[in-house]
PAZAPA-4460 file (N, C-alpha, C; in steps of 0.05 Angstrom, whole numbers, plus 32768, in hexadecimal, padded with zeros to 4 digits):
% residues 202
    n_x    n_y    n_z   ca_x   ca_y   ca_z    c_x    c_y    c_z   seq   type   mol
   8823   8BCD   8783   882E   8BDA   879A   8819   8BEA   87A9     1      M     A
   8816   8BE6   87C3   8802   8BF5   87D2   880A   8C12   87D4     2      E     A
   87F6   8C23   87DA   87FB   8C40   87DA   8810   8C48   87EE     3      T     A
   880F   8C3D   8807   8823   8C45   881B   883F   8C3D   8812     4      K     A
   8842   8C26   8807   885C   8C1D   87FD   8865   8C2E   87E6     5      E     A
   8853   8C36   87D5   8859   8C47   87BE   8864   8C62   87C8     6      E     A
   8857   8C6D   87DD   8860   8C86   87E8   887C   8C84   87F4     7      I     A
   8881   8C6E   8803   889B   8C6A   880F   88B1   8C68   87FA     8      L     A
   88AC   8C58   87E5   88C0   8C54   87D0   88C5   8C6E   87C1     9      V     A
   88AF   8C7D   87BB   88B2   8C96   87AD   88C1   8CAB   87BD    10      G     A
   88BA   8CAD   87D6   88C7   8CC0   87E8   88E5   8CB9   87EB    11      A     A
   88EA   8C9F   87EE   8906   8C96   87F1   8917   8C9E   87D8    12      C     A
   890B   8C9B   87C1   8919   8CA2   87A8   8921   8CC0   87A8    13      E     A
   890E   8CD1   87B1   8914   8CED   87B1   8928   8CF5   87C7    14      L     A
   8925   8CE9   87DF   8937   8CEF   87F4   8954   8CE7   87ED    15      F     A
   8956   8CCF   87E1   8971   8CC6   87D9   897E   8CD8   87C4    16      M     A
   896D   8CE2   87B2   8978   8CF2   879C   897E   8D0F   87A4    17      R     A
   896C   8D1A   87B5   896E   8D37   87BB   8973   8D3E   87D8    18      Y     A
   8974   8D2A   87E9   8975   8D2F   8806   8959   8D32   8811    19      G     A
   8957   8D35   882B   893D   8D35   8838   8931   8D52   883A    20      V     A
   8942   8D64   8843   8938   8D80   8848   892C   8D8D   8830    21      K     A
   8938   8D89   8818   892E   8D97   8800   8915   8D8C   87F5    22      S     A
   890C   8D74   87FE   88F4   8D68   87F3   88DC   8D6D   8805    23      I     A
   88C7   8D78   87F9   88AE   8D7E   8807   889A   8D68   8802    24      T     A
   8885   8D68   8813   886F   8D55   880F   8861   8D5A   87F4    25      M     A
   8860   8D74   87EB   8854   8D7A   87D1   8864   8D6E   87BB    26      D     A
   887E   8D6F   87BD   888F   8D63   87A8   888D   8D45   87A7    27      E     A
   888A   8D39   87BF   8886   8D1C   87C0   886B   8D14   87B2    28      I     A
   8856   8D24   87B8   883C   8D1F   87AC   883D   8D22   878D    29      A     A
   884B   8D37   8784   884E   8D3B   8767   885E   8D24   875A    30      R     A
   8873   8D1B   8768   8884   8D05   875E   8873   8CEC   875B    31      H     A
   8860   8CE8   876D   8850   8CCF   876D   8836   8CD3   875E    32      L     A
   8831   8CEB   8754   8818   8CF1   8746   87FF   8CEA   8758    33      S     A
   8801   8CF3   8770   87EA   8CEF   8783   87E7   8D08   8794    34      M     A
   87D1   8D0A   87A1   87CC   8D22   87B2   87DB   8D20   87CC    35      S     A
   87E2   8D38   87D7   87EF   8D39   87F0   87DD   8D2D   8806    36      K     A
   87C3   8D30   8802   87B0   8D25   8815   87B3   8D07   8818    37      K     A
   87B8   8CFA   8802   87BC   8CDC   8802   87D5   8CD5   8813    38      T     A
   87EA   8CE5   8810   8802   8CDF   8820   87FD   8CE2   883D    39      I     A
   87EE   8CF8   8844   87E8   8CFD   8860   87D5   8CE8   886C    40      Y     A
   87C8   8CD9   885B   87B7   8CC4   8865   87C7   8CAE   8872    41      R     A
   87E0   8CAB   8869   87F2   8C96   8873   8807   8CA0   8886    42      Y     A
   880E   8CBA   8883   8824   8CC5   8893   881B   8CE0   889E    43      F     A
   881E   8CE3   88B9   8815   8CFB   88C6   8823   8D14   88BD    44      A     A
   883D   8D11   88B7   884D   8D28   88AE   8866   8D1E   88A0    45      D     A
   8877   8D30   8898   888F   8D29   888A   88A2   8D19   889C    46      K     A
   88A3   8D20   88B6   88B4   8D12   88C9   88AD   8CF5   88CB    47      D     A
   8893   8CEF   88CB   888A   8CD3   88CC   8891   8CC4   88B3    48      A     A
   888F   8CD2   889C   8896   8CC6   8882   88B4   8CC0   8881    49      L     A
   88C4   8CD3   888A   88E1   8CCF   888A   88E9   8CB8   889C    50      V     A
   88DC   8CB5   88B3   88E2   8C9F   88C5   88DC   8C84   88B8    51      M     A
   88C5   8C82   88AA   88BF   8C68   889D   88D1   8C62   8885    52      E     A
   88D9   8C77   8877   88EC   8C73   8861   8906   8C69   886C    53      V     A
   890F   8C75   8882   8928   8C6D   888F   8927   8C4F   8897    54      A     A
   8910   8C48   88A4   890C   8C2C   88AC   890C   8C19   8894    55      N     A
   8900   8C22   887E   8900   8C12   8865   891C   8C0D   885B    56      L     A
   892C   8C22   885B   8948   8C20   8851   8959   8C0E   8864    57      E     A
   8955   8C11   887E   8964   8C02   8891   895D   8BE4   888F    58      M     A
   8944   8BDE   888B   893B   8BC2   8888   8946   8BB6   886E    59      N     A
   8947   8BC7   8859   8952   8BBE   883F   896F   8BB8   8842    60      S     A
   897D   8BC9   8851   899A   8BC5   8856   899F   8BAB   8865    61      Q     A
   898F   8BA5   8879   8991   8B8D   8888   898F   8B74   8876    62      K     A
   897B   8B75   8864   8977   8B5F   8852   898F   8B5B   883F    63      C     A
   8999   8B72   8835   89B0   8B70   8822   89C8   8B64   8830    64      K     A
   89CD   8B6C   8849   89E4   8B62   8858   89E1   8B44   885E    65      W     A
   89C8   8B3C   8865   89C3   8B20   886A   89C7   8B0F   8851    66      E     A
   89BE   8B19   883A   89C2   8B0C   8821   89E0   8B0A   881A    67      D     A
   89EF   8B1F   881F   8A0C   8B1F   881A   8A1A   8B0B   882B    68      A     A
   8A11   8B08   8844   8A1D   8AF5   8856   8A18   8AD8   884D    69      S     A
   89FF   8AD3   8844   89F8   8AB8   883A   8A07   8AB1   8821    70      K     A
   8A0B   8AC4   880F   8A17   8ABF   87F5   8A36   8ABE   87F6    71      Q     A
   8A42   8AC6   880C   8A5F   8AC8   880D   8A6B   8AAE   8818    72      S     A
   8A82   8AA6   880C   8A8E   8A8D   8816   8AA0   8A91   882E    73      K     A
   8AA8   8AAB   8833   8AB8   8AB1   884B   8AB4   8ACF   8851    74      D     A
   8AC0   8AD8   8867   8ABC   8AF3   8870   8AC8   8B08   885D    75      V     A
   8ADE   8B00   8850   8AEA   8B13   883D   8AD6   8B19   8827    76      I     A
   8AC9   8B05   881C   8AB5   8B09   8807   8A9E   8B19   8812    77      E     A
   8A95   8B13   882A   8A7F   8B22   8836   8A85   8B40   8837    78      F     A
   8A9D   8B47   8841   8AA3   8B63   8844   8AA5   8B71   8829    79      F     A
   8AAE   8B62   8814   8AAE   8B6D   87F9   8A92   8B72   87F0    80      W     A
   8A80   8B5F   87F4   8A64   8B62   87EC   8A57   8B79   87FB    81      R     A
   8A5C   8B7A   8815   8A4F   8B8F   8825   8A58   8BAB   881C    82      A     A
   8A72   8BAD   8815   8A7C   8BC7   880B   8A70   8BCE   87F0    83      T     A
   8A6C   8BBA   87DF   8A60   8BC0   87C5   8A43   8BC9   87C9    84      E     A
   8A35   8BBD   87DC   8A1A   8BC6   87E3   8A1A   8BE3   87ED    85      I     A
   8A2D   8BE9   87FE   8A30   8C03   8809   8A36   8C18   87F3    86      L     A
   8A48   8C11   87E1   8A4F   8C23   87CB   8A37   8C28   87B9    87      K     A
   8A29   8C13   87B3   8A11   8C15   87A2   89FC   8C27   87AE    88      N     A
   89F7   8C23   87C8   89E3   8C33   87D6   89EC   8C50   87D8    89      D     A
   8A06   8C55   87DD   8A10   8C70   87E0   8A10   8C7F   87C5    90      M     A
   8A13   8C70   87AF   8A13   8C7D   8795   89F8   8C89   878F    91      S     A
   89E3   8C80   879C   89C8   8C8A   8797   89C0   8C9F   87AC    92      K     A
   89D2   8CA4   87BF   89CA   8CB5   87D6   89D6   8CD1   87D4    93      M     A
   89C5   8CE5   87D8   89CE   8D00   87D9   89E0   8D04   87F2    94      N     A
   89F7   8D11   87EF   8A09   8D14   8805   89FD   8D23   881D    95      P     A
   89E8   8D32   8819   89DC   8D41   882F   89C8   8D31   883F    96      S     A
   89C2   8D19   8836   89AC   8D09   8843   89B0   8D05   8861    97      L     A
   89C8   8CFB   8869   89CC   8CF6   8885   89CC   8D10   8895    98      L     A
   89D7   8D25   888A   89D7   8D3F   8897   89BA   8D49   889C    99      F     A
   89A9   8D46   8887   898D   8D4E   8889   897F   8D3E   889F   100      D     A
   8984   8D24   88A0   8978   8D13   88B5   8980   8D1D   88D1   101      L     A
   899A   8D21   88D4   89A4   8D29   88EE   8999   8D44   88F7   102      K     A
   8997   8D57   88E5   898E   8D72   88ED   8970   8D76   88EE   103      K     A
   8962   8D69   88DC   8945   8D6F   88D9   8932   8D59   88E2   104      Y     A
   893D   8D40   88E4   892C   8D29   88EB   893A   8D18   8900   105      H     A
   893B   8D22   8919   894B   8D15   892E   8941   8CF9   8935   106      P     A
   8927   8CF3   8932   891E   8CD8   8939   8928   8CC4   8924   107      A     A
   8927   8CCC   890B   8932   8CBA   88F6   8950   8CB7   88F8   108      A     A
   895E   8CCD   8900   897B   8CCC   8904   8982   8CB9   891B   109      W     A
   8973   8CBB   8930   8977   8CA9   8947   8973   8C8C   893F   110      K     A
   895F   8C87   892F   8959   8C6B   8926   8971   8C61   8915   111      A     A
   897C   8C73   8904   8993   8C6C   88F4   89AB   8C66   8905   112      F     A
   89B0   8C77   8919   89C6   8C72   892B   89C3   8C58   893B   113      Q     A
   89AB   8C52   8943   89A6   8C38   8951   89AB   8C21   893F   114      N     A
   89A3   8C24   8925   89A7   8C0F   8911   89C5   8C0B   890D   115      H     A
   89D3   8C21   890A   89F0   8C21   8905   89FF   8C14   891C   116      K     A
   89F8   8C1C   8934   8A07   8C12   894C   89FC   8BF7   8955   117      R     A
   89E5   8BF0   894B   89DA   8BD6   8953   89DE   8BC1   893E   118      G     A
   89CD   8BC0   892A   89CE   8BAB   8916   89E8   8BAA   8907   119      H     A
   89F1   8BC1   88FC   8A09   8BC2   88EB   8A22   8BBA   88FB   120      I     A
   8A25   8BC7   8913   8A3C   8BC1   8923   8A3D   8BA4   892C   121      T     A
   8A26   8B9A   8934   8A24   8B7E   893D   8A2C   8B6B   8926   122      K     A
   8A23   8B71   890E   8A29   8B5F   88F7   8A47   8B60   88F1   123      H     A
   8A53   8B78   88F2   8A70   8B7B   88ED   8A80   8B6D   8902   124      I     A
   8A78   8B6F   891B   8A85   8B61   8931   8A85   8B43   892C   125      V     A
   8A6E   8B38   8925   8A6C   8B1B   8920   8A7E   8B12   8909   126      E     A
   8A7F   8B22   88F3   8A8F   8B1B   88DC   8AAD   8B1D   88E2   127      M     A
   8AB4   8B31   88F2   8AD1   8B34   88F9   8AD9   8B1C   890A   128      I     A
   8AC8   8B14   891D   8ACE   8AFD   892E   8AD1   8AE4   891D   129      K     A
   8AC0   8AE1   8909   8AC2   8ACA   88F7   8ADC   8ACB   88E8   130      E     A
   8AE4   8AE3   88DF   8AFD   8AE6   88D0   8B15   8AE0   88E1   131      G     A
   8B14   8AE6   88FB   8B2A   8AE0   890D   8B2C   8AC1   8910   132      V     A
   8B15   8AB5   8914   8B15   8A97   8917   8B1F   8A89   88FE   133      E     A
   8B19   8A95   88E7   8B22   8A88   88CE   8B3E   8A8F   88C6   134      E     A
   8B4B   8AA1   88D6   8B67   8AA8   88D1   8B6B   8ABF   88BD   135      G     A
   8B55   8ACC   88B5   8B57   8AE2   88A2   8B5E   8AFC   88B0   136      Y     A
   8B55   8AFF   88C9   8B59   8B18   88D7   8B6A   8B14   88F0   137      F     A
   8B79   8B28   88F8   8B8D   8B25   890E   8B7F   8B21   8929   138      R     A
   8B89   8B0F   8939   8B7D   8B09   8952   8B7F   8B20   8966   139      K     A
   8B94   8B30   8964   8B99   8B44   8978   8B88   8B5E   8975   140      E     A
   8B79   8B60   8960   8B68   8B78   895C   8B52   8B79   8971   141      I     A
   8B4B   8B92   8979   8B35   8B96   898C   8B1C   8B98   897A   142      N     A
   8B0B   8B84   897A   8AF5   8B82   8967   8AE0   8B98   896D   143      I     A
   8ADC   8B9F   8986   8AC8   8BB4   898D   8AD1   8BCF   8981   144      D     A
   8AEB   8BD5   8984   8AF5   8BEE   8979   8AF4   8BEE   895B   145      I     A
   8AFE   8BD9   894E   8B00   8BD7   8931   8AE4   8BD8   8924   146      I     A
   8AD1   8BCA   8930   8AB6   8BC9   8924   8AA9   8BE5   8925   147      S     A
   8AAC   8BF3   893C   8AA1   8C0E   893F   8AAE   8C21   892C   148      R     A
   8AC8   8C1E   8929   8AD7   8C2F   8916   8ACC   8C2C   88FA   149      M     A
   8AC8   8C13   88F2   8ABE   8C0D   88D7   8AA2   8C19   88D3   150      R     A
   8A91   8C17   88E6   8A76   8C22   88E4   8A76   8C40   88E2   151      V     A
   8A87   8C4D   88F2   8A89   8C6A   88F1   8A94   8C74   88D7   152      E     A
   8AA5   8C63   88C9   8AAF   8C6B   88AF   8A99   8C70   889B   153      Q     A
   8A83   8C61   889E   8A6D   8C63   888B   8A61   8C7F   888C   154      I     A
   8A5D   8C89   88A5   8A52   8CA4   88A8   8A66   8CB9   88A0   155      E     A
   8A7F   8CB5   88A6   8A94   8CC8   889F   8A96   8CCD   8881   156      T     A
   8A8F   8CB9   8872   8A90   8CBC   8854   8A7F   8CD3   884B   157      M     A
   8A69   8CD9   885A   8A56   8CED   8852   8A5B   8D08   885F   158      F     A
   8A70   8D0A   886F   8A76   8D23   887D   8A84   8D36   886A   159      N     A
   8A77   8D4C   8861   8A83   8D5E   884E   8A9C   8D6C   8858   160      P     A
   8A9E   8D6E   8873   8AB6   8D7B   887F   8ACF   8D69   887B   161      D     A
   8ACA   8D4F   887A   8AE0   8D3C   8877   8AE5   8D36   8859   162      V     A
   8AD0   8D30   884B   8AD1   8D29   882F   8ABE   8D3B   881F   163      F     A
   8AC7   8D53   8817   8AB5   8D65   8807   8AAD   8D57   87ED   164      P     A
   8A93   8D56   87E7   8A89   8D48   87CF   8A95   8D52   87B5   165      P     A
   8A9D   8D6C   87B4   8AA9   8D77   879C   8AC5   8D6C   8797   166      A     A
   8AD1   8D61   87AC   8AED   8D58   87AA   8AEF   8D39   87A9   167      T     A
   8ADE   8D2C   87B8   8AE0   8D0F   87BB   8AC8   8D00   87B0   168      F     A
   8ACE   8CEA   87A3   8AB9   8CD8   8799   8AB1   8CC4   87AE   169      N     A
   8A97   8CC2   87B4   8A8E   8CB1   87CA   8A96   8C93   87C6   170      I     A
   8A96   8C8A   87AE   8A9D   8C6E   87A8   8ABB   8C6A   87AE   171      S     A
   8ACC   8C7D   87A7   8AE8   8C7A   87AC   8AEE   8C7C   87CA   172      E     A
   8AE0   8C8D   87D8   8AE3   8C8F   87F5   8ADC   8C73   8801   173      I     A
   8AC6   8C68   87F9   8ABD   8C4E   8804   8AD2   8C38   87FF   174      S     A
   8ADD   8C38   87E6   8AF1   8C23   87DF   8B0A   8C27   87F0   175      T     A
   8B14   8C3F   87F2   8B2D   8C44   8801   8B2A   8C3E   881F   176      Q     A
   8B14   8C46   882B   8B10   8C40   8847   8B0D   8C22   884C   177      L     A
   8AFF   8C15   8839   8AFB   8BF8   883C   8B16   8BE9   883B   178      F     A
   8B26   8BF0   8827   8B40   8BE3   8824   8B52   8BE8   883C   179      E     A
   8B52   8C01   8846   8B61   8C08   885E   8B59   8BF7   8876   180      H     A
   8B3F   8BF4   8879   8B33   8BE4   888F   8B3B   8BC6   888C   181      F     A
   8B36   8BBB   8875   8B3B   8B9E   8871   8B58   8B96   8872   182      M     A
   8B69   8BA5   8865   8B86   8B9E   8866   8B91   8BA3   8881   183      Y     A
   8B86   8BB6   8890   8B8F   8BBC   88AB   8B8A   8BA6   88BF   184      G     A
   8B74   8B97   88BC   8B6D   8B83   88D0   8B75   8B67   88C6   185      I     A
   8B7E   8B64   88AE   8B83   8B4A   88A3   8B9E   8B3E   88A9   186      S     A
   8B9F   8B24   88AB   8BB8   8B15   88AD   8BC4   8B11   8891   187      T     A
   8BDA   8B04   888F   8BE5   8AFE   8874   8BD2   8AEE   8864   188      L     A
   8BC5   8ADA   8871   8BB1   8ACA   8863   8B9A   8ADC   8859   189      K     A
   8B92   8AEF   886A   8B7D   8B02   8862   8B85   8B13   884B   190      G     A
   8B9E   8B1D   884B   8BA8   8B2D   8835   8BA8   8B1D   881B   191      H     A
   8BB0   8B04   881C   8BB0   8AF4   8804   8B94   8AF0   87F9   192      L     A
   8B81   8AEC   880C   8B65   8AE8   8803   8B59   8B02   87F8   193      R     A
   8B61   8B18   8804   8B58   8B32   87FA   8B62   8B37   87DE   194      L     A
   8B7B   8B31   87DA   8B87   8B35   87BF   8B7A   8B22   87AB   195      N     A
   8B74   8B0A   87B4   8B66   8AF7   87A2   8B4B   8B01   879B   196      E     A
   8B3D   8B0C   87AF   8B21   8B15   87AA   8B21   8B2E   8798   197      S     A
   8B38   8B3C   8798   8B3A   8B54   8786   8B47   8B4C   876B   198      R     A
   8B4D   8B32   8769   8B5A   8B28   8751   8B75   8B35   874C   199      Q     A
   8B83   8B38   8763   8B9E   8B44   8762   8BB3   8B2E   8765   200      I     A
   8BC7   8B2F   8755   8BDE   8B1C   8759   8BF7   8B2D   875B   201      T     A
   8C07   8B28   8770   8C20   8B36   8771   8C35   8B24   877E   202      D     A
***
């Protein structure tokens, strides 16, 4: 692993575990057993490092979603896979991470918002359209509204004013919102496929 990549991976581990604000460049250097001078050779400041870590994570997410799409036999399976990816990623993420980005690193926050409203929303729109064509999702839904609602749910999961971490488990929040979303837009055919994918018989 090259030094720059090692720094990005190490910083990402710390940010995910403890949030961004609480982690200093000194702590990143200690975590990687390297000098702070070495880190500054590749990154002008913490803001630049946070931005590249954010880009790394967003590119990783794109690859995971593309793989999920390729491996799924239909849109129902894709959304299940995508939600499992989301739950797995969120289980490793400190609840303060998005708040820290928004308050202390506006450039990285803006990049995340562009990613959310661009790549993620576009992908969800495409998959919902496919689900409508296949008869799994209702034809009368407004796809633009529904896709944006689904994307905003992701951010809402981390809002402590809505879901205090001491009260709600992030994995359970993800599951409940996902099921509400999927059953809400599905036809009877879609409901049957959802139940099948959950191995439910009733």
